[in-house]
C-alpha positions in Angstrom: 20.9 8.0 16.0 21.1 10.0 12.7 18.0 10.2 10.6 18.4 10.3 6.9 17.1 13.5 5.2 13.6 13.6 4.0 13.0 15.2 0.6 12.8 19.0 0.8 9.9 20.8 -0.9 10.7 22.1 -4.3 9.2 25.5 -3.8 6.9 27.5 -1.5 3.4 26.7 -2.6 0.0 25.9 -1.0 1.5 22.6 -0.2 4.0 24.1 2.3 2.6 22.2 5.2 2.7 18.8 3.4 5.7 16.5 3.4 5.3 16.0 -0.4 4.9 18.0 -3.5 2.7 17.8 -6.6 3.7 15.9 -9.7 1.6 17.7 -12.4 -1.4 19.9 -13.0 -4.0 17.5 -11.5 -2.2 16.8 -8.3 -1.2 20.5 -7.9 -4.9 21.6 -8.3 -6.1 18.9 -5.9 -3.5 19.8 -3.3 -4.4 23.4 -3.5 -8.1 22.7 -3.0 -7.4 20.3 -0.1 -5.2 22.7 1.7 -6.6 26.2 0.7 -10.2 25.4 -0.3 -9.5 26.9 -3.8 -11.0 25.0 -6.7 -9.3 26.0 -9.9 -10.8 23.3 -12.2 -9.2 20.1 -11.1 -12.1 18.0 -12.2 -11.7 19.2 -15.8 -8.0 18.7 -15.5 -8.5 15.2 -14.3 -10.9 14.4 -17.2 -8.3 15.6 -19.7 -5.4 13.7 -18.0 -7.4 10.5 -17.8 -8.2 10.8 -21.5 -4.6 11.1 -22.6 -2.6 9.1 -20.1 -0.7 6.2 -21.5 -1.1 4.1 -18.3 -3.0 5.4 -15.3 -1.5 2.8 -13.1 1.9 4.3 -13.6 0.9 8.0 -14.0 2.7 10.0 -11.3 0.3 13.0 -11.5 -3.0 11.0 -11.3 -1.8 8.5 -8.7 -0.5 11.3 -6.4 -3.8 13.2 -6.8 -5.7 10.0 -5.9 -3.4 9.3 -3.0 -4.0 12.9 -1.6 -7.8 12.6 -2.0 -7.8 9.3 -0.1 -5.4 10.7 2.5 -8.1 13.3 3.3 -10.4 10.5 4.4 -7.7 8.8 6.4 -6.8 12.0 8.2 -3.2 11.3 7.3 -2.0 14.9 7.1 -3.3 17.8 9.2 -2.7 20.2 6.3 -5.5 18.6 4.4 -8.6 20.4 5.7 -11.1 18.1 7.4 -14.1 20.2 6.3 -13.2 19.5 2.7 -13.3 15.7 2.9 -16.7 15.5 1.2 -16.4 18.6 -0.9 -18.5 17.9 -4.0 -15.8 19.0 -6.5 -13.1 16.9 -4.8 -15.4 13.9 -4.8 -16.1 14.5 -8.5 -12.4 14.5 -9.2 -11.9 11.4 -7.1 -14.6 9.6 -9.1 -13.1 10.6 -12.4 -9.7 9.2 -11.5 -10.8 6.1 -9.6 -13.3 5.1 -12.3 -10.5 5.1 -14.8 -8.2 3.4 -12.4 -10.6 0.6 -11.6 -11.3 0.1 -15.3 -7.6 -0.2 -16.0 -7.1 -2.7 -13.2 -10.0 -4.8 -14.4 -8.4 -4.9 -17.9 -4.8 -5.6 -16.7 -5.4 -8.1 -13.9 -5.8 -11.7 -15.0 -8.7 -13.3 -13.0 -9.0 -17.1 -12.7 -12.2 -19.0 -13.2 -14.6 -18.6 -10.4 -15.0 -21.4 -7.8 -18.3 -22.6 -6.4 -19.5 -20.1 -3.8 -18.8 -22.3 -0.8 -16.3 -21.7 1.9 -14.1 -24.6 1.1 -14.1 -24.0 -2.6 -13.2 -20.3 -2.3 -10.5 -21.1 0.2 -8.9 -23.7 -2.1 -9.1 -21.3 -5.1 -7.5 -18.5 -3.1 -4.7 -20.8 -1.9 -4.1 -22.0 -5.4 -4.0 -18.4 -6.7 -1.7 -17.1 -4.0 0.5 -20.2 -4.2 1.2 -20.0 -7.9 4.8 -19.3 -8.9 5.4 -15.8 -10.1 8.4 -14.0 -11.4 11.6 -13.2 -9.6 11.1 -12.8 -5.9 11.8 -9.5 -4.1 11.9 -11.3 -0.7 14.5 -13.9 -1.9 16.6 -11.1 -3.4 16.5 -9.2 -0.2 17.4 -12.3 1.8 20.4 -13.2 -0.4 21.7 -10.3 -2.4 20.4 -6.8 -1.4 22.9 -4.2 -0.4 22.4 -1.8 2.5 21.3 0.9 0.1 18.7 -1.4 -1.5 17.4 -2.5 1.9 17.0 1.1 2.8 15.0 1.7 -0.4 12.9 -1.3 0.3 11.9 0.1 3.7 11.2 3.5 2.2 8.9 2.0 -0.4 7.1 0.1 2.4 6.5 3.3 4.5 3.7 4.4 2.1 1.4 1.6 3.3 3.0 0.0 6.3 3.1 3.0 8.5 -0.7 2.9 8.3 -0.9 -0.9 8.1 -4.4 -2.4 8.2 -6.3 0.9 7.8 -7.5 0.4 4.2 -9.0 -3.0 5.0 -10.7 -1.7 8.1 -13.2 0.3 6.0 -14.8 -3.1 5.3 -15.8 -3.7 8.9 -19.1 -1.8 9.0 -20.0 -3.1 5.6 -19.9 -6.8 6.6 -22.0 -8.9 8.9 -22.0 -12.3 10.5 -19.1 -14.7 9.9 -17.1 -12.6 7.5 -17.2 -9.6 9.8 -16.1 -11.6 12.8 -13.2 -13.1 10.9 -12.1 -9.7 9.6 -12.2 -8.2 13.1 -10.2 -11.1 14.4 -7.5 -10.4 11.8 -7.6 -6.7 12.4 -7.4 -7.0 16.1 -4.0 -8.6 15.7 -2.9 -6.0 13.2 -3.8 -3.3 15.8 -1.9 -5.0 18.6 -4.7 -6.9 20.4 -5.2 -3.9 22.7 -1.5 -3.3 23.3 -0.4 0.0 21.6 3.3 -1.1 21.5 2.3 -4.2 19.4 0.3 -2.3 16.7 2.0 -3.5 13.5 2.3 0.1 12.2 4.1 0.9 15.4 6.5 -2.0 15.1 7.3 -1.0 11.5 7.9 2.6 12.6 10.5 1.2 15.1 12.1 -0.8 12.2 12.3 2.4 10.1 13.9 4.3 12.9 16.3 1.4 13.6 17.4 1.6 9.9 18.2 5.4 10.3 15.1 6.5 8.4 12.4 9.0 9.2 9.3 7.3 10.5 7.0 10.3 10.0 4.1 9.2 7.8 4.5 10.7 4.3 8.1 11.7 4.7 9.1 9.7 1.6 6.1 10.2 -0.6 8.2 12.3 -3.0 10.7 9.5 -3.4 8.4 6.7 -4.4 7.2 6.1 -8.0 3.6 6.0 -9.1 3.5 2.2 -9.0 4.0 2.3 -5.2 1.3 4.8 -4.8 -1.0 2.7 -6.9 -0.6 -0.2 -4.5 -2.0 1.8 -1.6 -4.5 3.5 -3.9 -5.8 0.0 -4.9 -6.5 -0.9 -1.3 -8.0 2.5 -0.5 -10.3 2.4 -3.6 -11.6 -1.1 -2.7 -12.0 -0.1 1.0 -13.7 3.3 0.6 -16.2 2.2 -2.0 -19.1 0.1 -0.5 -19.9 -1.5 -3.8 -16.3 -2.9 -3.8 -16.6 -4.7 -0.4 -16.0 -8.0 -2.1 -12.8 -6.7 -3.6 -11.3 -5.4 -0.3 -12.1 -8.8 1.3 -10.4 -10.7 -1.5 -7.5 -8.3 -1.3 -7.0 -8.8 2.4 -7.3 -12.6 1.9 -4.5 -12.6 -0.7 -2.4 -10.1 1.4 -2.5 -12.4 4.4 -1.9 -15.6 2.4 1.3 -14.2 0.8 2.8 -12.7 3.9 4.4 -15.3 6.1 7.2 -16.7 4.0 8.2 -13.3 2.4 8.5 -11.8 5.8 10.7 -14.6 7.0 13.0 -13.9 4.1 12.9 -10.1 4.7 14.0 -10.7 8.3 16.8 -13.1 7.1 18.1 -10.5 4.6 18.0 -7.6 7.1 19.9 -9.7 9.7 22.4 -10.7 7.0 23.1 -7.0 6.5 23.7 -6.6 10.3 20.3 -5.2 11.5 19.1 -6.2 14.9 15.7 -7.0 16.5 14.6 -3.4 16.5 14.4 -3.6 12.7 13.6 -7.3 12.3 10.9 -7.6 14.9 8.2 -6.3 12.6 9.0 -9.0 10.0 9.4 -11.7 12.6 5.9 -10.9 14.0 4.3 -11.5 10.6 5.9 -14.9 10.1 3.7 -16.5 12.9 0.7 -14.2 12.9 0.1 -14.4 9.1 0.4 -18.1 9.1 -2.7 -18.1 11.3 -4.3 -15.2 9.5 -4.2 -16.9 6.1 -6.5 -19.7 7.3 -9.0 -17.2 8.8 -8.9 -15.0 5.8 -9.4 -17.8 3.2 -12.1 -19.8 4.8 -13.8 -17.8 7.6 -13.7 -14.4 5.9 -13.6 -14.7 2.1 -15.2 -18.1 2.0 -18.0 -17.2 4.4 -18.7 -14.0 2.5 -19.0 -15.9 -0.8 -21.4 -18.3 0.8 -23.5 -15.5 2.3 -23.3 -13.2 -0.7 -22.6 -15.2 -3.9 -23.1 -12.1 -5.9 -19.8 -10.8 -4.4 -17.7 -13.8 -5.5 -16.4 -12.2 -8.8 -15.1 -9.2 -6.9 -13.6 -11.4 -4.1 -11.5 -13.2 -6.7 -10.8 -10.0 -8.6 -9.6 -8.3 -5.4 -7.3 -11.2 -4.5 -5.8 -11.2 -8.0 -5.4 -7.4 -8.0 -3.5 -7.6 -4.7 -1.0 -10.1 -6.2 -0.6 -8.3 -9.6 -0.3 -4.7 -8.2 2.1 -5.6 -5.4 4.2 -7.7 -7.8 4.6 -4.7 -10.0 6.2 -2.8 -7.1 8.6 -5.6 -6.4 9.4 -6.0 -10.1 10.1 -2.2 -10.3 12.6 -2.5 -7.5 14.3 -5.6 -8.9 14.5 -4.2 -12.4 16.0 -0.9 -11.2 18.6 -2.7 -9.0 19.4 -5.1 -11.9 20.4 -2.0 -13.9 22.5 -0.7 -11.1 20.0 2.1 -10.4 17.9 3.3 -7.5 14.3 2.2 -7.4 13.4 5.7 -6.1 12.3 8.5 -8.3 15.1 10.1 -10.3 16.1 13.7 -9.6 14.4 13.8 -6.2 16.6 14.6 -3.2 16.6 12.2 -0.3 18.5 9.3 1.3 22.0 10.7 0.6 24.9 8.4 1.3 22.5 5.6 2.2 25.2 2.9 2.9 27.2 5.1 5.2 24.3 6.6 7.0 22.6 3.2 7.5 25.8 1.7 8.8 26.2 4.5 11.3 22.6 4.1 12.4 23.1 0.4 13.1 26.2 1.0 15.2 
């Protein structure tokens, strides 16, 4: 089976052993420090960039820098030195970027009125929030209209999170207790295959990626995706890695599970319409049934229980849920708007995915 080309590095730099390249002065300096241990002033660069950016949520340089800083904690790339995970200068830069990022999200994400801090009230509020009609639907478009090239781009965009599915939310486990913790672990156990390595959801998605003729190496397509896609994962990572935001990561997971079942059914329909088989569609089929169960656990037993036990976290639970919907909707809107213009949703001028229709057709054969 042919594998479509991953983007080649633009030049030989300190980033040589990484599958992606910097996008500006901040990410270049951060990557150099993470790989070589050389600090050439990235904190000051970040402060300047944060002060002048027009929109941090769509800033390629700052979002990539934050992605790399979080990747160090995930252990996502061996080239990022493990002994630098808690380097004070790198943590200072992370705080500069994520403080501005969080402030931007709190300004741009509409948050509904808070419900009473009871399990039933919180669950009802979350179901109402996640059930509200939004704009044009990416899942419906993929089911009915997407071309092979667009389906390939959709999978590429998804690799940034889904090849590490569930990891951002797992940071919350040691920060919870009682009912909320038990509910979160129940959800995450399914995400990690229930003890069966072949059923780990990230593994199922890797199989889908391979089946579509794409590279399932984590990070292979970072260079291709825009800042808005990095911002989606960075939102989860920021909520998960900061203990003070435990309410937000719980709310995020609740909304994530509540909005998964129907879209995944439509994604599977669209991929089958384009001729893909079970090797590609199984990941999406798995989520139709699993997430219909998870949404009940997430709404009542996890988010609702946490609100009852910790009413002080209720504002962040609702904020995290709203942020999940808004940030992920921006990724979908970006793809739909690009395709509506007859353009690629991937970054312009970056090599990768050549002759997508032909290569994907050959991979399915």
